N, C-alpha and C positions, 0 to 999 in steps of 0.2 A: 331475332333480326338482322342486326348488324352482321352476325356471323355469314347469315344465309345472303346477305347484299356482296359482302367481301368474296364469296365462293362465286356468286353471279359473275362478278366483274372480273375474276381471274379467268373463267370460262370464257367470257368474250375476248380478254386479252390473249389468250392462247392461239398462236397461227393456226388456220384450217388447214388440213390436208389438201393437197393438190391432186385433183384427177384430170387426165385426158379421155374425152369420150369422141373416139371418131365417129363419123356419120351423124354429128350432132345436130344439125340441123333439119332434121325431118325423122318421122316415124318413132322407133323404138328410141332410138339416140336421143332425138330432141326432147323425149318424155323423160329419158334419165337425166339429162340436165336440168329438167325441170325438178326431179324430186332430190335432186344432189345440191342445189346451188345455194340453199342456206345453212347445209353445215360443211361443205366442201367449196374450195376454190376450184371452180371447174374451168377446164381447157376446152373450149368446143372446136371439134375437129369437122372440116370440113372442104371441098373444092371450091366455092363460090365464095369470094370475099363477101359479097353483099348479103348472102343468106348467114355467114357467119356471124356479120356484125349485127343483124337483125336479132338473133339469138343472144349475143353478148349484150345488148342494150336492155333486154329483158331481167338479166341475172346478176345481182350485185357481184362485184369483185371477178367476174367473169373475164378471159381473155380468150384472141381467137389463135387457132391451129389452122391457117388455110394452105392445103398442101393438096396434090395430087398422089394419092397412097401407092400409086404405081410408077412413079418417078423416082428412081433410087436415090438419085442426087439432090432432088429437091428434099425428099424426107430426112436425107442426112443433115441439109442445113436447116431445116425446120427443127429437128430435135436439138441440134447445137445451140439454137437460140430460145430453145423452149426453158431450160433450166431445170431444176428438180421435180420430180414428181411422186408421189405417194402410191398411186394406182392408175390403171389404163383400162379402159372399157373399149373392146373393138366392138362397133355397132354397124361398121360401115360394111356394106355386101351388095353383091348382085346376084340377080335372080337367074337361071338359067333352064328353059322349057323346051323339050322337044326329044324325039325318038333317038335311039343309039344311031339307026340308020342316018338320020338328018344331022346330026350335030357333028359339026365340021372342026378341023384342028384349031381355027381361030376362035370358035366358041369355047372351046376346052382351055385354050390358053388366056380368055377373057376372064372366064370365072374363079380359074385357079390363080390368076394374077391377084386378083382384090381379095377372094375369099380365103385365101390361103397364104400366098407368097408374101403378100402386102402385112399381113398380120404378124407372121413370123419376123420377117425383118424390121418392122416398127418396134417390136418388142425386143429384139436383139441390141437395138440402139438405146432401148430404155433400162434394160438390164441393171446396168451399174448403178442407177439412180434407184430404181425398184428394190434392189438389193441391200442399199444404205437405209432405206426407209423400212425395210421389213415389209414391203408392198404387196399389192394385190393386182393379178391380172384376172380380168372377166371377159369371156368370149362369149358373146351372143351368137349362139350356133342354131340349131333348128331341131325339129323333130327329125327332119331328113337327114340328120347326124348320126340316126340309130338306124333308120328304114329307108329303103329306096323302092318307088314304084314305078309304072309306066310313065315314060317321058320326063322321068325327074333324074336322068343317071349323070348329068354334068354336075347338077346341083348338088344332088346328094353325093356324090364322089367329093366335091370341096368340102363339104361339112363332116363328112366322115374323115376326111384329111386332115382338117382343123382340129377335130376331137383327137386325133392320134398325136398331132402335135402338141395340144394341150397337156395331154396325158405323159409326153415325154419330158416336157417342161416342168411339170408338177414333181416328176420324181427327181429331175435333176437339180432342182431349186427347193425341195422340201427342208424347210429349217431356216429358209432364206426368204422366198416370196411365195404366195398363195396363189394358187390358180384354180378358176373355176369356170367350168362350162355350163351355159344357161342355154337349156333347150326348150324354145316355146312352139305351141302347135302352132295352126294360123291365127294370124294376128291383123286386127284391120288396120292395116296401112296401105299404102299406094303399091307397095310390092304385092300385096294378098289381091289388090285389084287388077294389077297386069297379070298376075298367075290365074285367076279365074278367069279373065278375059281369054288367056291363052287355052285354057279348056274348054272354050264354048259355053260359058255358064255366066248368066247374070250374077251382078256382084253381090252376095248375102252375108252382109255382116253379123249375124245371128250365129254363124258357125265359127266365130273368129273370137280371140281375146283381145281386151283391149289394151293399148299401149302402156296404159299404167299399171296392170298386173304383171306386165313382163318389167317394167322400170322397177318395181318394188323387189321383185325377185332378185335383181342386180343388187339393189341398194343392201337387201339382207346378207348376199355375198361380202360386198365390200364393208360392211359395217358390224361382220361378227367379231367376236370377242378375240384377242389375239392369240387364246390358246386354240383356237378353233380355225380349221379351213374347211369352208363348204365347197366340196369339189364337183359336184354335179347337180343342178337343178332342172326339172323336168315339167314345165308347166302346161298344162293342158286344156282346153276348153271345157268348162263343166257342163254346158248345155243350160244353165241356170242364167238368167238375165236379171240384174238390177231392175 
């Protein structure tokens, strides 16, 4: 009994690993924060200081990372102030919807900047810390990172691109940093409501995954044993509801 108590005390005394979760104030990112906050020191990323503070208040030992990820200088300053991290979960993203004919240059730039460029540049800045920690990068991608359909060119192109980026990073950093792409199908989030509205449909949550199912997949990739790397996870709605 005494030995068990000592072991338990040692576990509590060990510092928890630190994970930065972008888009941590809503949707999948918010649920990832909730899933991880008991075993990780979570850094909650978001653009609204008020929204970030509300999430931080609900999570023991959490801190905020308030930053517009499309602002190169602001990201560099925020990372310099952050300190070391053991993992990053890229959950921030925007949706794009419309025909190729109707998608303008500004639409391409907006979606690519958030979904690809911001992911790549933030990771670049975090790489020294991630290498030192033998850490993990998780990209919350999409089923659209494998398949493109009508009116989804700009969004799918961004998700194909960030999947290619993750594949290249994994090959370059193998043995130093683990890299995982998580590809959910439709997920019950505000983004999904926006998408179904754009498709001219009433919102139907029964065709979507819960955010909890996706967050658990992210946690699985992060917490895999050190000898294993979970490279790609595809999570699709089963059609069964609890």
